[in-house]
C-alpha positions in Angstrom: -164.4 -135.6 -99.2 -163.2 -138.7 -97.4 -160.8 -138.4 -94.6 -159.5 -141.5 -92.7 -158.4 -140.7 -89.3 -154.8 -142.5 -88.1 -154.6 -141.7 -84.1 -158.2 -141.1 -82.6 -157.3 -139.7 -79.2 -158.5 -136.1 -78.3 -157.0 -134.6 -81.1 -158.4 -137.1 -83.0 -161.5 -136.7 -81.9 -161.8 -132.8 -82.7 -160.7 -133.3 -86.4 -163.6 -135.6 -86.6 -166.0 -133.3 -85.5 -164.4 -130.1 -87.4 -164.5 -131.9 -90.4 -167.8 -133.2 -90.5 -169.2 -129.7 -89.7 -167.3 -128.6 -92.9 -168.8 -131.5 -94.5 -167.0 -134.3 -94.9 -166.8 -137.9 -94.0 -164.6 -139.9 -91.7 -164.1 -143.6 -93.6 -161.2 -144.7 -90.7 -160.6 -144.2 -87.1 -157.7 -146.0 -86.9 -156.0 -146.4 -83.3 -153.3 -149.0 -81.9 -156.8 -151.8 -81.6 -158.2 -151.9 -85.5 -156.4 -152.3 -88.9 -155.9 -149.9 -92.2 -159.2 -151.2 -93.0 -161.0 -148.1 -95.0 -157.9 -146.4 -96.0 -157.6 -147.3 -99.3 -161.3 -145.7 -99.8 -160.1 -142.1 -98.3 -159.0 -138.9 -100.5 -156.5 -138.0 -97.8 -155.7 -139.6 -94.2 -154.9 -136.8 -91.1 -152.4 -138.4 -89.2 -152.0 -137.6 -85.5 -151.4 -141.0 -83.2 -148.1 -141.3 -81.3 -144.1 -141.6 -82.7 -143.8 -144.8 -82.5 -146.9 -145.4 -85.2 -146.2 -142.5 -87.0 -143.7 -144.0 -89.8 -146.0 -147.3 -89.8 -148.8 -144.6 -90.3 -147.8 -143.1 -93.5 -145.6 -145.3 -94.7 -149.4 -146.9 -95.1 -151.0 -143.6 -97.2 -148.4 -144.0 -99.6 -148.6 -147.6 -99.9 -152.5 -147.1 -100.6 -152.0 -143.4 -103.1 -153.4 -141.4 -100.2 -151.9 -138.1 -99.4 -151.8 -137.6 -95.5 -151.0 -135.0 -93.3 -148.8 -135.8 -90.0 -149.0 -133.6 -87.0 -147.7 -136.3 -84.8 -143.9 -135.2 -83.6 -140.8 -136.8 -82.6 -140.6 -139.5 -85.5 -138.6 -136.8 -87.3 -135.2 -139.0 -87.5 -137.4 -140.8 -90.0 -138.4 -137.8 -91.8 -136.3 -138.2 -94.9 -137.4 -141.9 -95.0 -140.8 -140.6 -95.7 -139.6 -138.2 -98.6 -138.1 -140.9 -100.0 -140.6 -143.0 -100.0 -143.7 -139.7 -100.6 -141.1 -139.5 -104.2 -141.3 -143.3 -105.0 -145.3 -143.6 -104.3 -145.6 -140.4 -106.4 -147.6 -139.0 -102.9 -148.8 -135.8 -101.5 -147.7 -135.3 -98.0 -147.5 -132.1 -95.2 -146.0 -132.5 -91.9 -145.8 -129.8 -89.9 -144.9 -129.2 -85.9 -148.3 -127.0 -85.1 -151.0 -127.0 -87.6 -152.3 -124.3 -86.2 -153.2 -121.2 -88.5 -151.8 -118.6 -85.5 -148.3 -120.9 -84.7 -147.7 -120.4 -88.4 -148.6 -116.7 -88.8 -146.1 -116.9 -85.3 -143.1 -118.8 -87.0 -143.7 -116.2 -90.1 -142.9 -113.4 -87.1 -140.3 -115.2 -85.7 -138.3 -115.5 -88.7 -138.2 -112.1 -89.5 -137.7 -110.8 -86.1 -134.6 -112.7 -85.8 -133.2 -111.0 -88.9 -133.7 -108.4 -87.3 -132.3 -109.3 -84.2 -129.0 -110.9 -86.3 -127.8 -107.1 -86.2 -127.5 -106.8 -82.6 -124.9 -108.7 -80.6 -125.9 -106.8 -77.0 -129.2 -109.4 -77.5 -129.2 -113.3 -76.4 -132.8 -115.7 -77.0 -134.2 -118.0 -75.1 -137.4 -119.7 -75.6 -140.0 -121.6 -73.2 -143.2 -124.2 -74.2 -145.4 -124.8 -72.0 -147.3 -127.5 -72.5 -150.2 -130.4 -71.3 -148.7 -132.9 -68.4 -149.6 -135.5 -71.0 -147.6 -134.5 -73.7 -145.4 -136.7 -75.1 -142.2 -135.3 -76.6 -139.6 -132.3 -74.9 -139.3 -129.9 -76.1 -141.9 -129.8 -78.4 -142.0 -130.3 -81.9 -143.1 -126.4 -82.0 -140.4 -124.9 -80.0 -138.1 -127.1 -81.9 -139.3 -125.1 -85.5 -139.7 -121.9 -83.5 -135.0 -122.4 -82.8 -134.7 -123.8 -86.1 -136.2 -120.5 -87.7 -134.1 -118.6 -85.7 -131.3 -120.2 -86.7 -131.7 -120.4 -90.6 -132.1 -116.2 -89.7 -129.0 -115.8 -87.3 -125.6 -116.4 -86.1 -127.1 -119.5 -83.6 -126.4 -122.9 -84.3 -128.1 -125.4 -82.4 -130.6 -125.4 -79.5 -130.2 -127.0 -75.6 -132.4 -128.2 -72.6 -129.5 -127.3 -70.8 -127.3 -124.4 -69.9 -126.6 -123.4 -73.3 -122.6 -122.6 -74.8 -122.0 -119.9 -77.3 -124.5 -119.8 -79.9 -126.9 -122.1 -78.7 -130.5 -121.6 -77.9 -131.6 -122.7 -74.7 -135.5 -123.9 -74.5 -136.8 -124.8 -70.9 -139.5 -127.0 -71.3 -142.8 -127.1 -68.5 -145.9 -129.5 -68.2 -148.3 -128.3 -66.4 -151.9 -129.3 -65.7 -154.2 -128.9 -69.4 -152.1 -126.7 -71.4 -152.8 -127.1 -74.8 -149.6 -124.7 -75.2 -147.9 -121.7 -74.5 -144.6 -120.6 -76.8 -142.3 -117.4 -76.2 -139.2 -116.4 -77.4 -137.7 -114.1 -75.7 -134.7 -112.0 -76.5 -132.6 -110.5 -73.6 -130.2 -107.7 -73.1 -128.6 -105.6 -70.1 -131.6 -102.2 -70.8 -134.6 -104.4 -72.0 -136.1 -107.5 -73.7 -137.9 -108.1 -76.5 -140.9 -110.8 -76.4 -143.4 -112.5 -78.4 -145.6 -115.2 -77.4 -148.3 -117.8 -78.5 -151.5 -119.0 -76.1 -153.1 -121.6 -77.8 -157.0 -121.4 -76.2 -156.8 -124.9 -76.7 -156.9 -128.0 -79.6 -159.7 -126.1 -81.8 -156.5 -124.6 -83.7 -154.7 -127.3 -84.0 -157.4 -129.0 -85.8 -159.0 -126.6 -88.0 -155.6 -125.9 -89.5 -155.2 -129.7 -90.2 -158.6 -130.0 -91.5 -157.8 -127.2 -93.8 -154.6 -128.5 -94.8 -156.2 -132.2 -95.7 -158.6 -130.1 -98.0 -156.1 -128.1 -99.7 -153.7 -131.3 -100.4 -156.0 -133.8 -102.4 -154.9 -134.0 -105.7 -151.9 -132.7 -105.0 -148.3 -134.7 -105.6 -145.5 -134.0 -103.3 -144.0 -132.5 -100.0 -145.4 -129.6 -99.1 -145.6 -127.4 -96.0 -148.3 -124.5 -94.2 -146.7 -121.5 -96.4 -147.6 -123.0 -99.2 -151.5 -123.7 -97.3 -151.5 -120.5 -95.8 -150.2 -118.8 -99.3 -146.7 -117.5 -97.1 -144.3 -117.9 -99.2 
């Protein structure tokens, strides 16, 4: 399989190594200094760039008839535009805040726990996310996905970084050292607390999941999620 890497920072380099280990070929390593030459040769593209480049990267993939996996966060105000373009070009698209297999299992646990806890008014939920100091967006896309998972399965209506009002989920963000990513969801009451937590030990998990998603989407048309890739529906 021929892969175009859109974004060649630390994540792009880990994805490259894993893709090569799995027998794939890299036909483009796109960064801010080069063009999209080689994109049309790719069977699939993997975008781990920056928020300001994501829309251009994804659009160019659809116009080149190349399915795209996007792990870039911070650009989702344009997500609906990309869905429209994907449909118009009969493209293939997966965008996820986190491609780690473990995190996507964690998403399922989070939704299941939210359904259970919605029956118990004595508990309130809050979240914490910790990442390395180079991470540009806060809260993380993963934390936002976790909050949405709770909102869709409870009476909570929104999330906030500030002091929460009624029916708001508070997300605390921390940027420390080189931590790849830690996410904690806690339900507190006056008598006890219930906590679920995911800790990433390295970028390897994110990269492997993105490559697995790329392998899965080749030949498919439409908008998919990691639930489709991992058969979690």
